[in-house]
C-alpha positions as a Markdown table, in Angstrom:
| # | Residue | x | y | z |
|---|---|---|---|---|
| 1 | Met | 0.0 | 0.1 | -0.2 |
| 2 | Val | 1.4 | 3.5 | -0.8 |
| 3 | Asp | 1.9 | 6.0 | 2.0 |
| 4 | Asn | 0.9 | 9.2 | 0.6 |
| 5 | Asp | 2.2 | 11.2 | 3.6 |
| 6 | His | 5.4 | 9.6 | 3.0 |
| 7 | Ile | 5.6 | 10.7 | -0.6 |
| 8 | Leu | 4.5 | 14.2 | -0.1 |
| 9 | Arg | 7.3 | 14.4 | 2.8 |
| 10 | Lys | 9.8 | 13.7 | 0.1 |
| 11 | Leu | 8.4 | 16.6 | -2.2 |
| 12 | His | 10.4 | 19.5 | -0.8 |
| 13 | Pro | 12.5 | 22.2 | -2.8 |
| 14 | Lys | 15.8 | 20.8 | -4.3 |
| 15 | Gly | 14.9 | 17.4 | -3.5 |
| 16 | Ile | 16.6 | 14.3 | -5.7 |
| 17 | Trp | 14.9 | 12.0 | -7.3 |
| 18 | Phe | 15.6 | 9.0 | -9.4 |
| 19 | Leu | 13.4 | 8.1 | -12.6 |
| 20 | Thr | 13.4 | 4.7 | -14.2 |
| 21 | Val | 11.9 | 4.4 | -17.5 |
| 22 | Leu | 9.6 | 1.3 | -17.3 |
| 23 | Gly | 8.7 | 1.2 | -21.0 |
| 24 | Ser | 6.1 | 2.7 | -23.6 |
| 25 | Leu | 2.5 | 2.7 | -23.2 |
| 26 | Ala | 1.7 | 3.2 | -26.9 |
| 27 | Thr | 0.9 | -0.2 | -27.7 |
| 28 | Thr | -1.3 | -0.7 | -24.5 |
| 29 | Gln | -3.1 | 2.7 | -25.1 |
| 30 | Arg | -4.0 | 1.5 | -28.5 |
| 31 | Glu | -5.2 | -2.0 | -27.3 |
| 32 | Tyr | -7.5 | -0.2 | -24.6 |
| 33 | Val | -8.9 | 2.1 | -27.3 |
| 34 | Ala | -9.6 | -0.8 | -29.7 |
| 35 | Leu | -11.2 | -2.5 | -26.7 |
| 36 | Asn | -13.6 | 0.1 | -26.2 |
| 37 | Ala | -14.4 | 0.4 | -29.6 |
| 38 | Phe | -15.4 | -3.3 | -30.1 |
| 39 | Arg | -19.0 | -2.6 | -30.7 |
| 40 | Arg | -18.0 | -0.8 | -34.0 |
| 41 | Leu | -16.5 | -4.1 | -35.4 |
| 42 | Asn | -18.4 | -6.1 | -37.9 |
| 43 | Leu | -21.3 | -7.6 | -36.5 |
| 44 | Gln | -20.1 | -11.3 | -37.7 |
| 45 | Met | -16.6 | -10.7 | -36.2 |
| 46 | Gln | -18.5 | -9.2 | -33.0 |
| 47 | Ser | -20.5 | -12.5 | -32.8 |
| 48 | Ala | -17.5 | -14.5 | -33.6 |
| 49 | Val | -15.2 | -13.3 | -31.0 |
| 50 | Leu | -17.7 | -13.4 | -28.2 |
| 51 | Gln | -19.5 | -16.5 | -29.0 |
| 52 | Pro | -17.6 | -18.8 | -31.1 |
| 53 | Ser | -20.3 | -21.5 | -32.0 |
| 54 | Pro | -19.5 | -24.8 | -33.7 |
| 55 | Glu | -22.5 | -24.5 | -35.7 |
| 56 | His | -20.9 | -21.6 | -37.7 |
| 57 | Phe | -17.4 | -23.2 | -38.1 |
| 58 | Pro | -16.4 | -24.3 | -41.6 |
| 59 | Lys | -16.4 | -27.8 | -42.7 |
| 60 | Tyr | -12.9 | -28.2 | -44.2 |
| 61 | Glu | -13.0 | -32.1 | -44.3 |
| 62 | Glu | -16.6 | -32.5 | -45.5 |
| 63 | Gln | -16.2 | -29.9 | -48.6 |
| 64 | Pro | -13.5 | -30.0 | -50.7 |
| 65 | Pro | -12.1 | -26.5 | -51.4 |
| 66 | Gly | -13.0 | -25.3 | -55.2 |
| 67 | Met | -11.1 | -22.7 | -57.4 |
| 68 | Pro | -12.9 | -19.2 | -57.8 |
| 69 | Glu | -14.5 | -18.8 | -61.2 |
| 70 | Cys | -12.2 | -16.0 | -62.3 |
| 71 | Phe | -9.1 | -18.4 | -62.2 |
| 72 | Thr | -7.9 | -19.4 | -65.8 |
| 73 | Pro | -6.9 | -23.0 | -66.2 |
| 74 | Asn | -3.2 | -21.8 | -66.6 |
| 75 | Phe | -3.2 | -20.2 | -63.3 |
| 76 | Val | -4.8 | -23.1 | -61.6 |
| 77 | Asp | -2.2 | -25.2 | -63.1 |
| 78 | Tyr | 0.5 | -22.8 | -61.8 |
| 79 | Leu | -0.9 | -23.1 | -58.0 |
| 80 | His | -0.7 | -27.0 | -58.3 |
| 81 | Arg | 2.8 | -26.8 | -59.4 |
| 82 | Thr | 4.0 | -24.3 | -56.7 |
| 83 | Phe | 2.2 | -25.5 | -53.7 |
| 84 | Asn | 1.8 | -28.9 | -52.0 |
| 85 | Gly | -1.7 | -30.0 | -51.0 |
| 86 | Pro | -2.1 | -28.7 | -47.9 |
| 87 | Gln | -0.9 | -25.5 | -48.6 |
| 88 | Leu | -3.0 | -25.0 | -51.6 |
| 89 | Ala | -6.0 | -26.3 | -49.8 |
| 90 | Ala | -5.3 | -23.2 | -47.4 |
| 91 | Ile | -4.9 | -20.9 | -50.3 |
| 92 | Gln | -8.1 | -22.2 | -51.9 |
| 93 | Trp | -10.1 | -22.0 | -48.7 |
| 94 | Ala | -8.8 | -18.3 | -48.0 |
| 95 | Ala | -9.6 | -17.4 | -51.3 |
| 96 | Met | -13.5 | -18.9 | -51.4 |
| 97 | His | -13.8 | -17.1 | -48.1 |
| 98 | Thr | -12.7 | -13.8 | -49.6 |
| 99 | Ala | -15.1 | -14.6 | -52.5 |
| 100 | Ala | -18.2 | -15.3 | -50.3 |
| 101 | Gly | -17.7 | -11.7 | -48.6 |
| 102 | Thr | -18.5 | -8.4 | -49.6 |
| 103 | Ser | -16.3 | -6.8 | -52.5 |
| 104 | Ser | -16.3 | -3.1 | -54.0 |
| 105 | Gly | -20.1 | -2.8 | -53.2 |
| 106 | Thr | -21.0 | -6.1 | -54.5 |
| 107 | Thr | -22.9 | -8.2 | -51.8 |
| 108 | Lys | -22.3 | -11.8 | -51.8 |
| 109 | Arg | -23.4 | -14.6 | -49.9 |
| 110 | Gln | -22.4 | -13.8 | -46.4 |
| 111 | Asp | -21.1 | -16.7 | -44.4 |
| 112 | Pro | -21.7 | -16.8 | -40.6 |
| 113 | Trp | -17.7 | -17.5 | -39.9 |
| 114 | Pro | -15.6 | -14.5 | -40.8 |
| 115 | Phe | -12.4 | -16.2 | -39.8 |
| 116 | Thr | -10.0 | -18.7 | -41.4 |
| 117 | Leu | -7.4 | -20.5 | -39.4 |
| 118 | Val | -4.0 | -21.7 | -40.9 |
| 119 | Gln | -1.6 | -23.7 | -38.8 |
| 120 | Gly | 1.9 | -23.7 | -39.8 |
| 121 | Pro | 4.2 | -25.9 | -37.9 |
| 122 | Pro | 8.1 | -25.0 | -38.3 |
| 123 | Gly | 9.4 | -26.3 | -41.9 |
| 124 | Thr | 6.2 | -26.3 | -43.8 |
| 125 | Gly | 6.3 | -23.3 | -45.7 |
| 126 | Lys | 4.1 | -20.9 | -43.8 |
| 127 | Thr | 5.5 | -17.8 | -45.3 |
| 128 | His | 5.4 | -19.2 | -48.8 |
| 129 | Thr | 2.0 | -20.1 | -48.1 |
| 130 | Val | 1.0 | -16.8 | -47.0 |
| 131 | Trp | 2.6 | -15.3 | -50.0 |
| 132 | Gly | 0.6 | -17.3 | -52.4 |
| 133 | Met | -2.9 | -16.5 | -50.1 |
| 134 | Leu | -2.0 | -12.8 | -50.3 |
| 135 | Asn | -1.8 | -13.4 | -54.4 |
| 136 | Val | -4.9 | -15.1 | -54.7 |
| 137 | Ile | -6.7 | -13.2 | -52.3 |
| 138 | His | -5.7 | -9.9 | -54.2 |
| 139 | Leu | -6.5 | -11.6 | -57.5 |
| 140 | Val | -9.9 | -12.6 | -56.3 |
| 141 | Gln | -10.7 | -9.0 | -54.7 |
| 142 | Tyr | -9.4 | -7.1 | -58.0 |
| 143 | Gln | -11.4 | -9.5 | -60.6 |
| 144 | His | -14.7 | -8.6 | -58.5 |
| 145 | Tyr | -13.7 | -4.9 | -58.6 |
| 146 | Tyr | -12.6 | -4.8 | -62.2 |
| 147 | Asn | -15.9 | -6.6 | -63.3 |
| 148 | Ala | -18.1 | -4.1 | -61.1 |
| 149 | Leu | -16.1 | -0.9 | -62.3 |
| 150 | Leu | -16.6 | -2.1 | -66.2 |
| 151 | Lys | -20.7 | -2.4 | -65.2 |
| 152 | Lys | -20.4 | 1.2 | -63.9 |
| 153 | Leu | -18.6 | 2.7 | -66.9 |
| 154 | Ala | -20.9 | 1.0 | -69.4 |
| 155 | Pro | -23.4 | 3.4 | -70.8 |
| 156 | Glu | -27.2 | 3.0 | -69.7 |
| 157 | Ser | -28.2 | 1.6 | -73.0 |
| 158 | Tyr | -25.9 | -1.3 | -72.8 |
| 159 | Lys | -27.6 | -2.3 | -69.7 |
| 160 | Gln | -30.5 | -4.6 | -69.3 |
| 161 | Ala | -34.0 | -3.2 | -68.7 |
| 162 | Asn | -34.1 | -4.7 | -65.4 |
| 163 | Glu | -30.7 | -3.2 | -64.4 |
| 164 | Ser | -31.5 | 0.5 | -64.8 |
| 165 | Asn | -34.4 | 2.8 | -65.5 |
| 166 | Ser | -34.5 | 4.4 | -68.8 |
| 167 | Asp | -35.9 | 7.7 | -67.4 |
| 168 | Asn | -33.0 | 8.1 | -64.9 |
| 169 | Val | -29.0 | 8.0 | -65.0 |
| 170 | Ala | -28.1 | 5.1 | -62.3 |
| 171 | Thr | -26.6 | 6.2 | -59.2 |
| 172 | Gly | -22.8 | 6.3 | -59.6 |
| 173 | Ser | -22.8 | 5.4 | -63.0 |
| 174 | Ile | -20.2 | 7.0 | -65.3 |
| 175 | Asp | -22.7 | 9.2 | -67.0 |
| 176 | Glu | -23.8 | 11.0 | -63.4 |
| 177 | Val | -20.2 | 11.1 | -62.5 |
| 178 | Leu | -19.0 | 13.2 | -65.9 |
| 179 | Gln | -21.7 | 15.4 | -65.3 |
| 180 | Ser | -20.0 | 16.4 | -62.0 |
| 181 | Met | -16.5 | 16.8 | -63.7 |
| 182 | Asp | -17.1 | 20.5 | -64.9 |
| 183 | Gln | -14.2 | 22.7 | -63.7 |
| 184 | Asn | -13.4 | 20.9 | -60.5 |
| 185 | Leu | -10.7 | 18.4 | -59.9 |
| 186 | Phe | -13.1 | 15.4 | -59.1 |
| 187 | Arg | -12.0 | 12.1 | -58.6 |
| 188 | Thr | -13.9 | 9.7 | -60.3 |
| 189 | Leu | -12.8 | 6.3 | -59.4 |
| 190 | Pro | -13.9 | 6.4 | -55.8 |
| 191 | Lys | -17.4 | 7.5 | -56.4 |
| 192 | Leu | -17.8 | 4.7 | -59.1 |
| 193 | Cys | -16.2 | 1.6 | -57.4 |
| 194 | Pro | -13.9 | 2.1 | -54.4 |
| 195 | Lys | -10.9 | -0.4 | -54.6 |
| 196 | Pro | -10.8 | -3.3 | -52.2 |
| 197 | Arg | -8.0 | -3.1 | -49.7 |
| 198 | Met | -5.9 | -5.5 | -47.8 |
| 199 | Leu | -4.2 | -5.2 | -44.2 |
| 200 | Val | -1.4 | -7.5 | -43.4 |
| 201 | Cys | -0.2 | -7.4 | -39.7 |
| 202 | Ala | 2.3 | -9.7 | -37.8 |
| 203 | Pro | 3.2 | -8.8 | -34.1 |
| 204 | Ser | 6.7 | -8.1 | -34.9 |
| 205 | Asn | 8.6 | -6.0 | -37.6 |
| 206 | Ala | 10.7 | -8.7 | -38.5 |
| 207 | Ala | 7.7 | -11.0 | -39.5 |
| 208 | Thr | 6.1 | -8.0 | -41.4 |
| 209 | Asp | 8.9 | -7.1 | -43.2 |
| 210 | Glu | 9.4 | -10.7 | -44.3 |
| 211 | Leu | 6.0 | -11.0 | -45.9 |
| 212 | Leu | 6.3 | -7.6 | -47.6 |
| 213 | Ser | 9.9 | -8.6 | -49.0 |
| 214 | Arg | 8.2 | -11.5 | -50.5 |
| 215 | Val | 5.6 | -9.6 | -52.2 |
| 216 | Leu | 8.1 | -6.9 | -53.3 |
| 217 | Gly | 10.5 | -9.4 | -54.3 |
| 218 | Arg | 8.5 | -12.1 | -56.4 |
| 219 | Gly | 5.2 | -9.9 | -56.9 |
| 220 | Phe | 2.0 | -11.6 | -57.9 |
| 221 | Ile | 0.9 | -14.1 | -60.8 |
| 222 | Asp | -2.3 | -13.0 | -62.8 |
| 223 | Gly | -4.6 | -15.0 | -64.6 |
| 224 | Glu | -2.5 | -14.5 | -67.7 |
| 225 | Met | 0.6 | -15.8 | -66.0 |
| 226 | Lys | 2.1 | -12.3 | -66.2 |
| 227 | Val | 4.1 | -10.9 | -63.0 |
| 228 | Tyr | 2.6 | -7.7 | -61.6 |
| 229 | Arg | 3.1 | -5.7 | -58.3 |
| 230 | Pro | 0.4 | -4.6 | -56.5 |
| 231 | Asp | 0.3 | -1.0 | -55.0 |
| 232 | Val | 1.7 | -1.3 | -51.2 |
| 233 | Ala | 2.4 | 0.6 | -48.5 |
| 234 | Arg | 4.5 | 0.0 | -45.0 |
| 235 | Val | 3.3 | 1.8 | -41.9 |
| 236 | Gly | 5.8 | 1.8 | -39.1 |
| 237 | Val | 9.0 | 3.9 | -38.4 |
| 238 | Asp | 10.7 | 1.0 | -36.9 |
| 239 | Ser | 11.3 | -0.9 | -40.3 |
| 240 | Gln | 14.8 | -1.4 | -41.0 |
| 241 | Thr | 15.1 | -3.3 | -44.3 |
| 242 | Arg | 15.8 | -1.6 | -47.5 |
| 243 | Ala | 12.6 | -3.1 | -49.2 |
| 244 | Ser | 10.3 | -2.0 | -46.6 |
| 245 | Gln | 11.8 | 1.6 | -46.6 |
| 246 | Ala | 11.2 | 2.1 | -50.4 |
| 247 | Val | 7.6 | 1.8 | -49.6 |
| 248 | Ser | 7.5 | 3.4 | -46.0 |
| 249 | Val | 4.9 | 6.1 | -45.9 |
| 250 | Glu | 6.9 | 7.9 | -43.5 |
| 251 | Arg | 9.9 | 7.8 | -45.6 |
| 252 | Arg | 8.1 | 8.8 | -48.6 |
| 253 | Thr | 6.3 | 11.6 | -46.9 |
| 254 | Glu | 9.6 | 12.9 | -45.9 |
| 255 | Gln | 11.0 | 12.8 | -49.4 |
| 256 | Leu | 8.0 | 15.3 | -50.4 |
| 257 | Leu | 8.5 | 17.4 | -47.9 |
| 258 | Ile | 12.2 | 18.1 | -48.7 |
| 259 | Lys | 11.1 | 19.5 | -52.4 |
| 260 | Ser | 11.9 | 23.1 | -53.2 |
| 261 | Arg | 9.0 | 25.7 | -54.2 |
| 262 | Asp | 10.1 | 25.1 | -57.8 |
| 263 | Glu | 10.0 | 21.5 | -58.0 |
| 264 | Ile | 6.4 | 21.3 | -56.7 |
| 265 | Leu | 5.3 | 24.3 | -58.9 |
| 266 | Gly | 6.9 | 22.4 | -62.0 |
| 267 | Trp | 5.5 | 19.2 | -61.1 |
| 268 | Met | 2.1 | 20.5 | -60.4 |
| 269 | His | 2.1 | 22.4 | -63.9 |
| 270 | Gln | 3.0 | 18.9 | -65.6 |
| 271 | Leu | 0.4 | 17.1 | -63.7 |
| 272 | Arg | -2.4 | 19.8 | -64.7 |
| 273 | Gly | -1.4 | 19.1 | -68.3 |
| 274 | Arg | -1.7 | 15.4 | -68.0 |
| 275 | Glu | -5.0 | 15.7 | -66.2 |
| 276 | Ala | -6.7 | 17.9 | -69.0 |
| 277 | Gln | -5.3 | 15.2 | -71.5 |
| 278 | Leu | -7.0 | 12.3 | -69.6 |
| 279 | Ser | -10.1 | 14.2 | -68.8 |
| 280 | Gln | -10.7 | 14.6 | -72.6 |
| 281 | Gln | -9.9 | 11.0 | -73.4 |
| 282 | Ile | -12.5 | 10.2 | -70.9 |
| 283 | Ala | -15.2 | 12.3 | -72.5 |
| 284 | Cys | -14.0 | 11.1 | -75.9 |
| 285 | Leu | -14.3 | 7.6 | -75.0 |
| 286 | Gln | -17.4 | 7.8 | -73.5 |
| 287 | Arg | -19.0 | 9.5 | -76.4 |
| 288 | Glu | -17.8 | 6.8 | -78.7 |
| 289 | Leu | -19.3 | 4.3 | -76.3 |
| 290 | Asn | -22.9 | 5.9 | -76.3 |
| 291 | Val | -22.7 | 6.4 | -80.2 |
| 292 | Ala | -21.9 | 2.6 | -80.6 |
| 293 | Ala | -24.8 | 1.7 | -77.8 |
| 294 | Ala | -27.3 | 3.7 | -79.5 |
| 295 | Ala | -26.3 | 2.2 | -82.7 |
| 296 | Gly | -26.8 | -1.3 | -81.5 |
| 297 | His | -29.9 | -0.6 | -79.9 |
| 298 | Ala | -31.3 | 0.7 | -83.1 |
| 299 | Gln | -30.1 | -2.2 | -84.9 |
| 300 | Gly | -31.1 | -4.7 | -82.4 |
| 301 | Ser | -29.9 | -8.5 | -82.4 |
| 302 | Val | -32.8 | -10.0 | -84.4 |
| 303 | Gly | -31.8 | -11.1 | -87.9 |
| 304 | Val | -28.2 | -10.0 | -87.4 |
| 305 | Asp | -25.3 | -12.0 | -88.4 |
| 306 | Pro | -24.0 | -13.9 | -85.3 |
| 307 | Asp | -20.6 | -12.8 | -86.3 |
| 308 | Val | -21.4 | -9.0 | -86.3 |
| 309 | Leu | -23.0 | -9.5 | -82.8 |
| 310 | Val | -19.6 | -11.0 | -81.4 |
| 311 | Ala | -17.6 | -8.3 | -83.0 |
| 312 | Arg | -20.2 | -5.6 | -81.4 |
| 313 | Asp | -19.7 | -7.2 | -78.2 |
| 314 | Gln | -15.8 | -7.5 | -78.5 |
| 315 | Asn | -15.5 | -4.0 | -79.5 |
| 316 | Arg | -17.7 | -2.8 | -76.6 |
| 317 | Asp | -15.5 | -4.5 | -74.1 |
| 318 | Thr | -12.4 | -3.1 | -75.4 |
| 319 | Ser | -13.7 | 0.4 | -75.2 |
| 320 | Leu | -14.8 | -0.3 | -71.7 |
| 321 | Gln | -11.5 | -1.6 | -70.5 |
| 322 | Asn | -9.7 | 1.4 | -72.3 |
| 323 | Leu | -12.0 | 3.7 | -70.5 |
| 324 | Ala | -11.3 | 2.1 | -67.3 |
| 325 | Ala | -7.6 | 2.4 | -67.8 |
| 326 | Val | -7.7 | 6.2 | -68.7 |
| 327 | Val | -10.1 | 6.6 | -65.5 |
| 328 | Glu | -7.6 | 4.8 | -63.4 |
| 329 | Asn | -4.6 | 7.1 | -64.7 |
| 330 | Arg | -6.5 | 10.0 | -64.1 |
| 331 | Asp | -7.3 | 9.2 | -60.4 |
| 332 | Lys | -3.6 | 8.5 | -59.9 |
| 333 | Ile | -2.8 | 11.9 | -61.3 |
| 334 | Leu | -5.5 | 13.6 | -58.8 |
| 335 | Val | -4.0 | 11.8 | -55.9 |
| 336 | Glu | -0.6 | 13.0 | -56.8 |
| 337 | Met | -2.1 | 16.7 | -57.2 |
| 338 | Ser | -3.9 | 16.3 | -53.9 |
| 339 | Arg | -0.4 | 15.9 | -52.2 |
| 340 | Leu | 1.3 | 18.7 | -53.8 |
| 341 | Phe | -1.8 | 21.2 | -52.7 |
| 342 | Ile | -0.9 | 20.1 | -49.3 |
| 343 | Leu | 2.7 | 21.0 | -50.0 |
| 344 | Glu | 1.9 | 24.4 | -51.7 |
| 345 | Gly | 0.6 | 25.9 | -48.5 |
| 346 | Arg | 4.2 | 26.2 | -47.1 |
| 347 | Phe | 4.9 | 28.6 | -49.9 |
| 348 | Arg | 1.8 | 30.6 | -49.9 |
| 349 | Ala | 2.0 | 34.1 | -48.3 |
| 350 | Gly | 0.0 | 34.4 | -45.3 |
| 351 | Ser | -0.8 | 30.6 | -45.2 |
| 352 | Ser | -1.2 | 29.0 | -41.8 |
| 353 | Phe | 0.6 | 25.9 | -42.9 |
| 354 | Asn | 1.3 | 23.5 | -40.3 |
| 355 | Leu | 4.0 | 21.0 | -40.8 |
| 356 | Glu | 2.9 | 18.5 | -38.6 |
| 357 | Glu | -0.5 | 18.4 | -39.9 |
| 358 | Ala | 0.7 | 18.3 | -43.6 |
| 359 | Arg | 2.9 | 15.3 | -42.6 |
| 360 | Ala | 0.1 | 13.4 | -41.2 |
| 361 | Asn | -2.1 | 13.9 | -44.0 |
| 362 | Leu | 0.6 | 13.1 | -46.5 |
| 363 | Glu | 1.1 | 9.8 | -44.6 |
| 364 | Ala | -2.4 | 9.2 | -44.4 |
| 365 | Ser | -2.7 | 9.5 | -48.3 |
| 366 | Phe | 0.1 | 6.9 | -49.3 |
| 367 | Ala | -1.7 | 4.5 | -46.8 |
| 368 | Asn | -5.1 | 5.4 | -48.0 |
| 369 | Glu | -4.3 | 4.7 | -51.9 |
| 370 | Ala | -2.3 | 1.4 | -51.3 |
| 371 | Glu | -3.9 | -1.9 | -52.2 |
| 372 | Ile | -2.1 | -3.6 | -49.6 |
| 373 | Val | -0.9 | -2.2 | -46.4 |
| 374 | Phe | 1.7 | -3.7 | -44.2 |
| 375 | Thr | 2.3 | -2.9 | -40.6 |
| 376 | Thr | 2.5 | -4.5 | -37.0 |
| 377 | Val | -0.5 | -5.5 | -35.1 |
| 378 | Ser | 0.3 | -2.4 | -32.7 |
| 379 | Ser | 0.9 | 0.1 | -35.4 |
| 380 | Ser | -2.6 | -0.5 | -36.8 |
| 381 | Gly | -3.9 | 1.1 | -33.9 |
| 382 | Arg | -2.2 | 4.5 | -34.7 |
| 383 | Lys | -3.8 | 7.8 | -35.5 |
| 384 | Leu | -2.7 | 7.5 | -39.1 |
| 385 | Phe | -5.5 | 4.7 | -39.8 |
| 386 | Ser | -8.2 | 6.9 | -38.1 |
| 387 | Arg | -7.6 | 9.6 | -41.0 |
| 388 | Leu | -8.2 | 7.0 | -43.7 |
| 389 | Thr | -11.4 | 7.6 | -45.7 |
| 390 | His | -12.1 | 3.8 | -45.8 |
| 391 | Gly | -10.9 | 1.0 | -44.0 |
| 392 | Phe | -10.0 | -2.8 | -45.3 |
| 393 | Asp | -12.1 | -5.6 | -46.8 |
| 394 | Met | -9.7 | -8.3 | -45.4 |
| 395 | Val | -7.1 | -8.7 | -42.7 |
| 396 | Val | -4.4 | -11.1 | -42.8 |
| 397 | Ile | -2.4 | -11.9 | -39.4 |
| 398 | Asp | 0.5 | -13.8 | -39.6 |
| 399 | Glu | 2.2 | -15.1 | -36.3 |
| 400 | Ala | -1.1 | -14.8 | -35.0 |
| 401 | Ala | -0.8 | -17.2 | -32.1 |
| 402 | Gln | 2.2 | -14.8 | -30.7 |
| 403 | Ala | -0.4 | -11.8 | -30.3 |
| 404 | Ser | -2.8 | -11.9 | -27.4 |
| 405 | Glu | -6.6 | -11.7 | -28.1 |
| 406 | Val | -6.5 | -7.7 | -27.2 |
| 407 | Ala | -3.6 | -7.1 | -29.4 |
| 408 | Val | -5.4 | -8.2 | -32.7 |
| 409 | Leu | -8.6 | -5.9 | -32.0 |
| 410 | Pro | -6.8 | -2.9 | -33.6 |
| 411 | Pro | -6.5 | -4.6 | -37.0 |
| 412 | Leu | -9.9 | -6.0 | -36.9 |
| 413 | Ser | -11.5 | -2.8 | -35.8 |
| 414 | Leu | -10.6 | -1.3 | -39.4 |
| 415 | Gly | -13.5 | -2.3 | -40.9 |
| 416 | Ala | -12.7 | -5.8 | -42.3 |
| 417 | Ala | -15.5 | -8.2 | -42.9 |
| 418 | Arg | -13.0 | -11.3 | -43.4 |
| 419 | Cys | -9.8 | -12.3 | -41.4 |
| 420 | Val | -7.2 | -15.0 | -41.9 |
| 421 | Leu | -5.1 | -16.1 | -38.8 |
| 422 | Val | -1.8 | -17.8 | -39.6 |
| 423 | Gly | 0.2 | -19.0 | -36.6 |
| 424 | Asp | 1.0 | -22.1 | -34.5 |
| 425 | Pro | -0.2 | -22.4 | -30.9 |
| 426 | Gln | 2.3 | -24.9 | -30.4 |
| 427 | Gln | 5.0 | -22.3 | -30.9 |
| 428 | Leu | 5.8 | -19.3 | -28.5 |
| 429 | Pro | 2.7 | -17.6 | -27.0 |
| 430 | Ala | 2.5 | -13.8 | -26.5 |
| 431 | Thr | 5.0 | -12.3 | -24.2 |
| 432 | Val | 3.3 | -11.1 | -20.9 |
| 433 | Ile | 5.2 | -10.1 | -18.0 |
| 434 | Ser | 2.4 | -10.1 | -15.4 |
| 435 | Lys | 2.0 | -13.4 | -13.6 |
| 436 | Ala | -1.5 | -12.2 | -12.6 |
| 437 | Ala | -2.3 | -11.4 | -16.3 |
| 438 | Gly | -0.8 | -14.9 | -17.4 |
| 439 | Thr | -2.7 | -16.9 | -14.7 |
| 440 | Leu | -6.1 | -15.0 | -16.1 |
| 441 | Leu | -4.7 | -16.4 | -19.6 |
| 442 | Tyr | -4.1 | -12.9 | -21.1 |
| 443 | Ser | -1.3 | -14.5 | -23.0 |
| 444 | Arg | -3.9 | -16.9 | -25.1 |
| 445 | Ser | -4.2 | -16.0 | -28.5 |
| 446 | Leu | -7.7 | -15.7 | -30.5 |
| 447 | Phe | -6.2 | -18.3 | -32.7 |
| 448 | Glu | -5.9 | -20.5 | -29.7 |
| 449 | Arg | -9.2 | -20.0 | -28.1 |
| 450 | Phe | -10.8 | -20.5 | -31.5 |
| 451 | Gln | -8.9 | -23.9 | -31.9 |
| 452 | Gln | -10.2 | -24.8 | -28.3 |
| 453 | Ala | -13.4 | -23.8 | -28.8 |
| 454 | Gly | -13.4 | -26.6 | -31.8 |
| 455 | Cys | -12.8 | -24.4 | -34.6 |
| 456 | Pro | -10.9 | -26.4 | -37.3 |
| 457 | Thr | -7.7 | -25.5 | -38.7 |
| 458 | Met | -6.0 | -25.9 | -42.2 |
| 459 | Leu | -2.8 | -27.6 | -40.9 |
| 460 | Leu | 0.5 | -27.4 | -43.1 |
| 461 | Ser | 1.2 | -30.9 | -42.6 |
| 462 | Val | 4.3 | -31.3 | -45.1 |
| 463 | Gln | 7.4 | -30.3 | -43.7 |
| 464 | Tyr | 10.9 | -29.6 | -45.4 |
| 465 | Arg | 13.3 | -28.9 | -42.7 |
| 466 | Met | 13.5 | -32.1 | -40.2 |
| 467 | His | 15.0 | -35.5 | -40.8 |
| 468 | Pro | 12.2 | -38.1 | -40.3 |
| 469 | Gln | 13.4 | -39.2 | -37.1 |
| 470 | Ile | 13.8 | -35.6 | -35.7 |
| 471 | Arg | 10.3 | -34.7 | -36.7 |
| 472 | Asp | 8.7 | -37.9 | -35.3 |
| 473 | Phe | 8.4 | -36.9 | -31.8 |
| 474 | Pro | 7.1 | -33.3 | -32.1 |
| 475 | Ser | 4.6 | -34.8 | -35.0 |
| 476 | Arg | 3.2 | -37.4 | -32.5 |
| 477 | Tyr | 3.2 | -35.1 | -29.3 |
| 478 | Phe | 2.0 | -31.8 | -30.7 |
| 479 | Tyr | 0.1 | -32.5 | -33.9 |
| 480 | Gln | -1.5 | -35.6 | -33.1 |
| 481 | Gly | 0.7 | -37.4 | -36.0 |
| 482 | Arg | -0.5 | -35.3 | -38.8 |
| 483 | Lys | 2.7 | -33.7 | -39.4 |
| 484 | Ile | 4.1 | -35.7 | -42.4 |
| 485 | Leu | 7.1 | -35.6 | -44.4 |
């Protein structure tokens, strides 16, 4: 018990005090804020976390995983060549789980269980599997997004009668958006169809940077077997690797802040010219689509040569794809211009430019425009994320068994409807110093609690690191003999 009188007696002028730094409270504060904001989680996630019900658990063994419809035969063959059976099953289930959720405003079937659990013992290629999982999830998300975008870009006369009202322009259609563009720098894309976004977390910077390095180094494979690199961002000043620094929102912000007035004004002049060109291209392509749609509508399809109909559809699809590319390019230009607008204030006479406010807005801009954001579970509770205009569709948490339940609440509170937990409860748990907290199971992870409640996991059961005689004991003792060579 603290003796207040004793402390007060020590508080005299010129008294000597010895202070010891015990640690930072930043992570604890973020977890506390996320815990208090629990009611703002996706409703399915709230229900799953509070009352994990066996009737809602996935039936992995009863239902063979399928491939999303958007996958080409070549891509499916690539997956079979690149991943072993258990790895591919985990990737397929994560992809199907994503496809069942909500993407880009298009409501899909809502599964009652929003979590996918993947258990990766040592030597089973867990990081390799997570990389493949990110590739597949991103591909599924963006196929949904792209299809929805093309529908929005199509003129009303292309659409079926039951999809639109001939007397009114559909809400959010390209026709409506173009009417708003007039003299203002108006971002078309977010209103038409917001891009899906994914958050990738781990308890440590090392684990987070390892996943990021895989994505930056190897990229992703698309349905046409071409390598592409998604727009990614790393949030967290503690990141040390060269790869992560290249996409760090903090580093990219500092690179902008050191630019001179002439550099910014010259860059802005170039962007304005490019934006004007792209706006003209959008208007031109839209006119061409409207003319073609009207001609096709007048001609109809009855009695028309099938080859003519096929050619008409192909021309329409090509024009829509060209329009989508121009709309996306213009949107990127406007994002760059918005960042320069923030910086222009420091060179304007009489401007109340605030450096810290500008830095925070620029960091949020880089994170807001990224398709995949990498950070630690703790850093996902930073104020930067409260500045984002939209949250995330999916969260992937690596080394999830090393994070306490309350530690994963910050990333879950950012709007995601789906979450993949990857880890191994048989390895190191979360670090908890307090013995009292340990007695109350504070170190238990959400992954472990779900597993104890009966939720099935996708076990990566083929390992490549140990000799069969070495792996035999841990396989029998920790994994019920399921871990095989």
